[in-house]
C-alpha positions as CSV (number, residue, x, y, z in Angstrom):
1,M,-81.5,21.3,64.7
2,L,-83.7,20.6,67.7
3,L,-87.4,21.5,67.6
4,C,-90.2,21.3,70.2
5,V,-93.9,21.5,69.6
6,T,-95.7,21.8,72.9
7,A,-99.3,21.9,74.0
8,S,-99.8,22.4,77.7
9,H,-102.2,23.7,80.4
10,K,-100.9,27.1,79.4
11,T,-102.0,26.9,75.7
12,A,-104.6,24.2,75.5
13,S,-107.8,23.0,77.2
14,F,-107.6,20.0,79.5
15,E,-110.2,18.3,77.3
16,L,-107.8,18.6,74.3
17,L,-104.8,17.5,76.4
18,E,-106.7,14.4,77.6
19,R,-107.5,13.5,74.0
20,L,-103.9,13.9,72.9
21,S,-102.6,11.8,75.8
22,R,-104.9,8.8,75.2
23,T,-102.9,7.3,72.4
24,P,-99.5,9.1,72.3
25,D,-97.4,5.9,71.7
26,D,-97.5,6.0,67.9
27,V,-96.7,9.7,67.4
28,A,-92.9,9.4,67.5
29,S,-92.7,6.5,65.1
30,T,-95.3,8.0,62.8
31,L,-93.3,11.2,62.8
32,V,-90.0,9.6,61.9
33,E,-91.7,7.7,59.0
34,L,-93.5,10.7,57.7
35,A,-90.5,13.0,57.1
36,P,-87.1,11.7,55.9
37,C,-85.5,14.9,57.4
38,V,-86.6,13.9,60.9
39,Q,-83.6,12.2,62.5
40,G,-85.3,11.4,65.8
41,A,-88.4,12.1,67.9
42,V,-89.3,11.8,71.6
43,V,-92.9,12.4,72.8
44,L,-93.7,13.5,76.3
45,A,-97.4,13.1,77.2
46,T,-98.9,13.8,80.6
47,C,-102.3,15.0,81.9
48,N,-101.1,18.6,81.6
49,R,-98.9,18.6,78.5
50,F,-98.2,16.9,75.2
51,E,-94.8,17.7,73.6
52,A,-92.9,16.4,70.7
53,Y,-89.1,16.9,70.6
54,V,-87.6,16.4,67.2
55,E,-84.1,16.5,65.7
56,M,-84.2,17.7,62.2
57,D,-81.7,17.4,59.4
58,E,-80.4,21.0,59.6
59,P,-79.3,21.5,56.0
60,V,-82.9,21.0,54.9
61,T,-84.4,24.3,53.8
62,A,-87.1,25.6,56.2
63,A,-86.4,22.6,58.4
64,G,-88.4,24.2,61.3
65,A,-91.6,24.7,59.3
66,I,-91.3,21.2,57.9
67,G,-90.8,19.8,61.4
68,V,-93.9,21.5,62.8
69,E,-96.0,20.4,59.9
70,A,-94.8,16.8,60.3
71,V,-95.6,16.8,64.0
72,I,-99.1,18.1,63.4
73,E,-99.7,15.4,60.8
74,A,-98.3,12.7,63.0
75,V,-100.5,13.8,65.9
76,E,-103.6,13.7,63.7
77,S,-102.7,10.3,62.4
78,A,-101.9,8.7,65.7
79,T,-104.5,10.4,68.0
80,G,-107.3,11.4,65.7
81,V,-107.1,15.0,66.8
82,A,-107.6,17.1,63.7
83,A,-105.0,19.7,62.8
84,S,-107.7,22.4,62.8
85,E,-108.3,21.6,66.5
86,L,-104.6,22.3,67.3
87,D,-104.6,25.8,65.9
88,G,-103.7,28.2,68.7
89,A,-103.3,25.4,71.2
90,Y,-99.5,24.8,70.9
91,A,-96.2,26.7,71.0
92,V,-93.0,26.0,69.1
93,H,-89.4,26.2,70.4
94,S,-86.3,25.7,68.2
95,G,-82.6,25.8,68.5
96,R,-81.1,26.6,71.9
97,R,-84.5,27.5,73.3
98,V,-85.5,23.8,73.3
99,A,-83.0,22.8,76.0
100,E,-84.1,25.6,78.3
101,H,-87.7,24.6,77.8
102,L,-87.2,20.9,78.5
103,F,-85.0,21.6,81.5
104,S,-87.7,23.9,82.9
105,V,-90.3,21.2,82.3
106,A,-88.2,18.4,83.9
107,S,-87.6,20.6,86.9
108,G,-91.3,21.3,87.4
109,L,-91.1,25.0,86.5
110,E,-93.8,24.7,83.9
111,S,-96.1,22.5,85.9
112,V,-99.5,23.5,87.3
113,V,-98.0,23.3,90.8
114,S,-94.4,24.7,90.5
115,G,-91.8,22.2,91.5
116,E,-94.0,19.0,91.4
117,G,-91.8,16.0,91.2
118,E,-93.7,13.5,89.1
119,I,-92.8,15.2,85.8
120,A,-89.1,14.2,86.2
121,G,-90.0,10.6,86.0
122,Q,-92.2,11.2,83.1
123,V,-89.4,12.8,81.2
124,R,-87.1,9.9,81.8
125,R,-89.8,7.4,80.7
126,A,-90.4,9.4,77.5
127,L,-86.7,8.9,76.6
128,K,-86.9,5.2,77.5
129,S,-90.0,4.8,75.3
130,A,-88.2,6.4,72.4
131,R,-85.3,4.1,72.8
132,K,-87.6,1.1,72.8
133,D,-89.3,2.3,69.6
134,G,-86.0,3.2,68.0
135,T,-87.0,6.8,67.4
136,T,-84.3,8.6,69.5
137,S,-81.2,10.2,68.1
138,P,-77.7,11.2,69.5
139,E,-78.7,14.8,70.1
140,L,-82.1,13.9,71.7
141,E,-80.3,11.4,73.9
142,R,-78.0,14.1,75.1
143,L,-80.9,16.6,75.5
144,F,-82.9,14.3,77.7
145,Q,-80.0,13.1,79.8
146,R,-78.9,16.7,80.5
147,A,-82.5,17.5,81.4
148,S,-82.5,14.9,84.1
149,Q,-79.2,16.3,85.4
150,A,-80.6,19.8,85.4
151,Q,-83.6,18.6,87.3
152,R,-81.5,16.9,90.0
153,K,-79.4,20.1,90.4
154,V,-82.6,22.2,90.8
155,K,-83.9,19.8,93.4
156,N,-80.6,19.8,95.3
157,V,-79.7,23.5,95.3
158,T,-83.1,25.2,95.4
159,A,-86.3,24.9,97.5
160,L,-88.5,24.7,94.4
161,G,-90.0,21.3,95.4
162,R,-91.5,23.0,98.5
163,A,-92.7,26.1,96.7
164,G,-96.2,25.0,95.7
165,R,-97.1,23.7,99.2
166,S,-95.5,26.7,100.8
167,L,-97.8,29.1,98.8
168,V,-100.9,27.3,100.0
169,R,-99.6,27.1,103.6
170,L,-98.8,30.8,103.7
171,A,-102.2,31.7,102.3
172,L,-104.0,29.7,105.0
173,E,-101.6,31.1,107.7
174,L,-102.7,34.6,106.6
175,A,-106.3,33.5,106.7
176,D,-105.8,32.0,110.1
177,S,-105.8,35.4,111.7
178,R,-109.4,35.8,110.6
179,I,-110.6,32.3,111.6
180,A,-111.3,31.2,115.1
181,D,-112.5,27.6,114.4
182,W,-111.6,25.9,111.1
183,S,-114.1,23.1,111.8
184,A,-116.9,25.7,111.7
185,E,-116.0,27.0,108.3
186,R,-118.1,26.4,105.2
187,V,-115.4,26.0,102.7
188,L,-115.8,26.0,98.9
189,L,-112.8,24.9,96.9
190,V,-112.9,26.0,93.2
191,G,-110.6,23.8,91.1
192,T,-109.5,20.2,91.0
193,G,-105.9,20.2,89.9
194,A,-102.7,19.6,91.8
195,Y,-103.0,22.9,93.8
196,A,-106.5,21.8,94.8
197,A,-105.2,18.6,96.2
198,V,-102.5,20.3,98.2
199,T,-105.0,23.0,99.4
200,L,-107.5,20.3,100.5
201,A,-104.8,18.4,102.5
202,T,-103.7,21.7,104.2
203,L,-107.3,22.6,105.0
204,R,-107.8,19.2,106.7
205,E,-104.5,19.6,108.6
206,R,-106.0,22.8,110.1
207,G,-109.3,21.0,111.1
208,A,-111.6,22.1,108.2
209,E,-114.4,19.5,107.8
210,N,-117.2,21.1,105.8
211,I,-115.6,21.3,102.4
212,S,-117.2,21.3,98.9
213,V,-115.6,21.5,95.5
214,Y,-116.7,23.0,92.2
215,S,-114.8,22.5,88.9
216,P,-115.3,24.9,86.0
217,S,-114.1,22.1,83.8
218,G,-116.6,19.6,85.1
219,R,-114.3,17.4,87.2
220,A,-115.9,18.0,90.6
221,E,-117.5,14.6,91.0
222,V,-114.4,12.7,90.3
223,F,-112.3,14.8,92.6
224,A,-114.9,14.8,95.3
225,A,-115.2,11.0,95.2
226,K,-111.5,10.5,95.4
227,H,-111.1,12.9,98.4
228,G,-114.4,12.3,100.2
229,I,-115.9,15.8,99.9
230,R,-119.1,17.1,98.3
231,P,-119.2,18.0,94.6
232,I,-121.0,21.2,93.5
233,S,-122.7,21.3,90.1
234,A,-122.7,24.4,87.9
235,E,-126.4,25.0,88.8
236,E,-125.5,25.0,92.6
237,Y,-122.3,27.1,92.2
238,A,-123.6,30.6,92.8
239,R,-125.8,29.6,95.7
240,T,-123.1,27.6,97.4
241,A,-120.5,30.4,96.8
242,A,-122.9,33.0,98.3
243,H,-123.3,30.9,101.5
244,S,-119.7,29.8,101.9
245,S,-117.6,31.5,104.6
246,L,-114.3,30.6,103.0
247,L,-113.7,30.3,99.2
248,I,-110.4,29.2,97.7
249,T,-109.9,29.3,94.0
250,C,-107.0,27.4,92.3
251,T,-107.8,26.7,88.7
252,T,-105.8,27.2,85.5
253,A,-108.6,29.2,83.9
254,T,-107.5,32.2,81.9
255,E,-110.6,34.2,82.9
256,P,-112.0,34.8,86.4
257,V,-114.3,32.0,87.6
258,L,-115.6,33.9,90.6
259,G,-117.1,37.4,90.4
260,P,-119.5,39.7,92.2
261,E,-122.5,38.1,90.5
262,H,-121.7,34.9,92.4
263,L,-121.6,36.5,95.8
264,R,-124.2,39.3,95.8
265,R,-126.6,37.1,97.9
266,A,-124.0,37.2,100.7
267,E,-124.2,41.0,101.0
268,S,-127.8,40.9,102.3
269,S,-126.9,38.3,104.9
270,T,-123.9,40.1,106.3
271,A,-125.7,41.3,109.4
272,A,-127.1,37.9,110.1
273,A,-123.7,36.4,109.8
274,A,-122.1,38.7,112.4
275,G,-121.0,35.6,114.3
276,C,-119.2,34.1,111.3
277,P,-115.7,32.7,112.2
278,V,-114.0,35.2,109.8
279,G,-114.8,38.0,112.1
280,A,-115.6,41.4,110.6
281,H,-116.2,39.8,107.2
282,S,-118.9,37.2,106.4
283,Q,-116.7,35.8,103.6
284,L,-113.0,35.4,102.9
285,V,-112.0,34.7,99.3
286,V,-108.5,33.3,98.7
287,D,-107.3,33.5,95.1
288,L,-104.4,31.1,94.3
289,G,-104.9,31.3,90.5
290,M,-102.3,32.5,88.0
291,P,-103.7,34.3,86.1
292,R,-106.1,35.4,88.8
293,N,-109.3,33.4,89.2
294,V,-111.3,36.0,91.0
295,D,-112.6,39.3,89.7
296,P,-110.9,42.1,91.8
297,A,-114.4,43.7,92.1
298,V,-115.2,41.1,94.6
299,A,-113.2,43.0,97.2
300,T,-115.6,45.9,96.9
301,L,-118.6,43.9,98.1
302,E,-119.7,44.6,101.7
303,G,-118.6,41.8,104.0
304,V,-116.1,40.2,101.6
305,A,-112.3,40.1,102.0
306,L,-110.1,39.1,99.1
307,L,-106.6,37.6,99.6
308,D,-104.8,37.2,96.2
309,L,-101.4,36.1,95.2
310,E,-100.1,39.6,95.0
311,T,-101.0,40.1,98.7
312,I,-99.8,36.7,99.7
313,R,-96.4,37.3,98.1
314,L,-96.0,40.6,99.9
315,H,-96.1,38.6,103.1
316,A,-93.8,35.9,101.9
317,P,-90.2,36.3,103.0
318,L,-89.9,32.5,102.7
319,E,-87.0,30.9,100.8
320,E,-89.4,28.6,99.0
321,L,-91.3,31.5,97.4
322,Q,-88.1,32.9,95.9
323,A,-87.1,29.4,94.7
324,T,-88.5,29.8,91.2
325,D,-86.0,32.5,90.4
326,A,-83.1,30.4,91.7
327,A,-84.4,27.4,89.8
328,R,-84.6,29.3,86.5
329,S,-81.0,30.5,87.0
330,V,-79.9,26.9,87.3
331,V,-81.9,25.9,84.3
332,R,-80.5,28.8,82.1
333,E,-77.0,27.9,83.1
334,A,-77.5,24.2,82.3
335,A,-79.1,25.2,78.9
336,D,-76.1,27.5,78.1
337,T,-73.7,24.6,78.9
338,F,-75.7,22.2,76.8
339,H,-75.5,24.7,73.9
340,V,-71.7,25.3,74.2
341,V,-71.0,21.5,74.5
342,G,-73.3,20.9,71.6
343,T,-71.6,23.3,69.3
344,R,-68.3,21.7,70.1
345,Q,-69.6,18.2,69.6
346,S,-71.1,19.2,66.3
347,V,-67.7,19.8,64.9
348,T,-65.9,17.0,66.8
349,P,-66.3,14.3,64.1
350,S,-64.7,16.7,61.6
351,V,-61.8,17.6,63.9
352,V,-61.2,13.9,64.7
353,A,-61.3,13.1,61.0
354,L,-58.7,15.8,60.3
355,R,-56.4,14.7,63.1
356,S,-56.7,11.1,62.0
357,H,-55.7,12.1,58.5
358,I,-52.7,14.2,59.6
359,F,-51.5,11.5,62.0
360,S,-51.8,8.9,59.4
361,L,-49.5,10.9,57.1
362,L,-47.2,11.6,60.1
363,D,-46.8,7.9,60.8
364,T,-45.9,7.2,57.2
365,E,-43.2,9.9,57.2
366,I,-41.9,8.8,60.6
367,D,-41.5,5.2,59.2
368,R,-39.6,6.6,56.2
369,A,-37.3,8.7,58.5
370,R,-36.6,5.6,60.6
371,A,-35.8,3.6,57.5
372,R,-33.3,6.4,56.5
373,G,-31.5,6.1,59.8
374,D,-33.2,8.5,62.2
375,E,-31.7,6.6,65.1
376,D,-31.8,9.4,67.7
377,G,-35.5,10.2,66.9
378,R,-34.8,13.9,66.3
379,V,-36.6,13.8,62.9
380,E,-39.6,12.1,64.5
381,Q,-39.7,14.6,67.3
382,A,-39.6,17.5,64.8
383,L,-42.3,15.9,62.7
384,R,-44.7,15.4,65.7
385,H,-44.1,19.0,66.7
386,L,-44.9,20.2,63.2
387,A,-48.1,18.2,63.1
388,G,-49.2,19.7,66.4
389,V,-48.5,23.3,65.1
390,L,-50.4,22.6,61.8
391,L,-53.4,21.2,63.7
392,H,-53.7,23.9,66.3
393,T,-55.2,26.7,64.0
394,P,-57.7,24.5,62.2
395,T,-58.9,23.0,65.5
396,T,-59.4,26.4,67.1
397,R,-61.1,27.7,64.0
398,A,-63.4,24.7,63.9
399,H,-64.7,25.4,67.4
400,E,-65.1,29.1,66.6
401,L,-67.2,28.2,63.6
402,A,-69.3,25.7,65.6
403,A,-70.0,28.4,68.2
404,I,-71.7,30.5,65.6
405,G,-73.5,27.7,63.9
406,R,-71.1,27.2,60.9
407,A,-69.7,23.8,61.7
408,D,-70.9,22.5,58.3
409,E,-68.5,24.9,56.6
410,F,-65.5,23.3,58.3
411,A,-66.8,19.8,57.3
412,S,-67.2,21.0,53.7
413,A,-63.7,22.4,53.6
414,L,-62.3,19.1,54.7
415,S,-64.2,17.3,52.0
416,V,-63.0,19.7,49.3
417,L,-59.4,19.9,50.4
418,Y,-58.7,16.4,51.6
419,G,-61.6,14.3,50.6
420,I,-62.3,13.6,54.3
421,E,-65.9,12.6,55.3
422,P,-66.3,12.5,59.1
423,E,-68.3,9.6,60.6
424,A,-71.6,10.4,62.3
425,P,-71.6,9.8,66.0
426,E,-73.7,6.9,67.4
427,A,-76.3,7.4,70.1
428,D,-75.1,6.9,73.7
429,V,-77.8,4.9,75.4
430,S,-75.6,3.6,78.2
431,A,-75.8,6.8,80.3
432,T,-78.5,7.0,83.0
433,A,-81.2,9.3,81.9
């Protein structure tokens, strides 16, 4: 069975993800060594996620629970992050859900910025690393190769790759109706992730110059130095927010990072700011967070206008902003195909073994028939037809059993009735991941 243990920006803090990603190289090999029932492991580590994909020996009782425990132990051993620190910071996928999750990850559907392309290369490199370390397995090979195929299809048939940038662009287009001169705006950017970088680039395209950045996670200085803007400390945050004419939030925080308490100073200065570029409002707040970064109560403050994702999407008849649904449909279809093919492949060695056994007996009987004078080949023809008829029902039944997760019963029946033990397939590492 396949298993995935995942910690991402959706479940864990960035500080924890950074610690997990510092020394991920030994996790897969440690995992394979720790648990004999682990047949293979691939680790995907990025700045926003840490995931272990594992193939377990399915007949093992409670294989899923054993696999999760082994992953946690391997992570602790390789990275130094204690198991207690991981409590509540990871999610588990098993069975057919694993393929849909990885295909979504590879396609950028689970990224901070939906559709970002860098993750596809990271997925490919994770498989290559596992090959190099000898920790991959036939099913993990197939899983990661199909993930790359699904990602390419999502890229080719949907507009997902443009969705993140389109969301920012649309938000600023809506703000444009309130702003006469972008260069005169006092802009505060709250957040330092991928969306923040896209937002900053789009602001500069429109002519914004006076831009500061604040990071609830303490990354403002690094981001500001990289992009040539001014960092705002936690002590300066409320004062800067109160005196900014345009605030854009785009963090992954699960709780609001901007509320009325940060902006109340702006209320008293509304009259003095009558000439502010945002027109009737002294401040415009754009919330690009999901979940929301801004307390909705901000909109009740005098002189403050709030533009959130719900409002933005109401004005978004763009193809790109419907791209996520289309991409998820592609991913689900690919995952379903992966499962169907997998169930058939799981029984293929048994079917091949049965056919080899029957045809071996057939060849022996045909040789005997020829020795007895079957000159016109009629006996041989009849024997081959009979073999085909005899194989049809067991083959059909084998695929039916595999489809409902009972392929092992077919293999057991062959062992009991014929003494046949199918050979395990080898990993195919020749295909392009």
